[in-house]
C-alpha positions in Angstrom: -21.5 3.6 -4.7 -23.5 6.4 -3.2 -25.5 7.0 0.0 -29.0 5.8 -0.8 -29.9 5.6 -4.4 -28.0 4.7 -7.5 -28.3 7.9 -9.5 -25.0 9.3 -8.4 -23.4 5.8 -8.7 -24.5 5.6 -12.4 -23.0 9.0 -13.1 -19.8 7.9 -11.4 -19.9 4.7 -13.4 -20.0 6.6 -16.7 -17.1 8.9 -15.7 -14.9 6.0 -14.5 -15.7 4.0 -17.6 -14.7 6.9 -19.8 -11.4 7.5 -17.9 -10.6 3.7 -17.6 -12.3 1.9 -20.5 -10.5 -1.3 -19.9 -11.5 -1.5 -16.2 -14.0 -4.3 -15.4 -16.7 -2.5 -13.5 -18.9 -5.2 -12.0 -21.7 -3.1 -10.7 -23.4 0.0 -9.5 -25.0 0.0 -6.0 -26.0 2.0 -3.0 -24.3 1.8 0.3 -27.6 0.3 1.7 -27.5 -2.6 -0.7 -23.8 -3.1 -0.1 -24.4 -3.3 3.7 -27.6 -5.4 3.5 -26.3 -7.9 0.8 -22.6 -8.3 1.6 -22.2 -11.7 -0.1 -23.0 -10.1 -3.5 -19.7 -8.2 -3.2 -17.3 -10.8 -2.0 -15.2 -10.7 -5.2 -14.8 -7.0 -5.5 -11.2 -5.6 -5.5 -11.9 -1.9 -5.4 -14.9 0.2 -4.4 -15.3 3.7 -5.6 -17.7 5.5 -3.4 -19.0 9.0 -2.7 -19.6 8.1 0.9 -17.4 6.4 3.5 -17.8 2.6 3.5 -16.2 -0.3 5.4 -14.9 -2.7 2.8 -15.5 -6.5 2.9 -12.6 -8.8 2.8 -9.6 -7.3 1.0 -11.4 -4.7 -1.1 -9.8 -1.2 -1.2 -12.0 1.9 -1.1 -11.5 5.1 -3.0 -13.6 8.0 -1.7 -14.5 10.0 -4.7 -16.5 13.1 -5.5 -19.7 12.5 -7.5 -18.0 14.4 -10.4 -15.0 12.1 -10.4 -12.5 15.0 -10.8 -8.8 14.8 -11.8 -7.8 14.1 -8.2 -10.2 11.2 -8.0 -8.9 9.8 -11.4 -5.3 10.2 -10.1 -6.0 8.3 -6.9 -7.7 5.5 -8.7 -5.0 5.3 -11.3 -2.3 5.0 -8.6 -4.3 2.3 -6.8 -4.8 0.3 -10.0 -1.1 0.7 -11.0 0.0 -0.5 -7.5 -2.1 -3.7 -8.0 -0.5 -4.7 -11.3 
């Protein structure tokens, strides 16, 4: 997720998919779409976002840089391993 468009989100998607190829990534969106269409995201477990966002239900949020650097990968890895 990024602030307004989905360009950064698509870049983030590619980087996350490369680092975690077995992860089921259900979508790429903007914060605006997430806020305006909350029901679309009811089943999301984890949100990786470049901007702060209030999660719906029990979703967890990882704030990431657009470049999805090593620190971002480590944070996501720790979160995913905690959920197993």
